[in-house]
Phi, psi and omega in degrees: 000321180299315180304320177297318175299310182298320183292321178293317176300320177297319182297316181294313188295312183285338174287320177289317183288325179078199182270359182290145178245053177245154181300325180299319180296317176294323174300318177298315178297322180292321179297328180288327183269339183303311178304321176294319179294322178292318180298316180295317176299320179292321179293323177294322181293325178292315180291330178296329181294333183277352179294149180288140180264147175283141179292148181295139178297140182281143181278145179293147181296139175289142182264000000 
């Protein structure tokens, strides 16, 4: 699944940047991919909140 996401971001990046090898073309490619990267990061952060938490380990009784 991760490979597919990287491939799709690469397609968007290089489609936008084109065959030009200028800093401006790379900037345009980055601008095209940035909203998707932010969206994916936000979705992962939200989904991580839904993970089950482990119960806290119980402390041994004091003697």
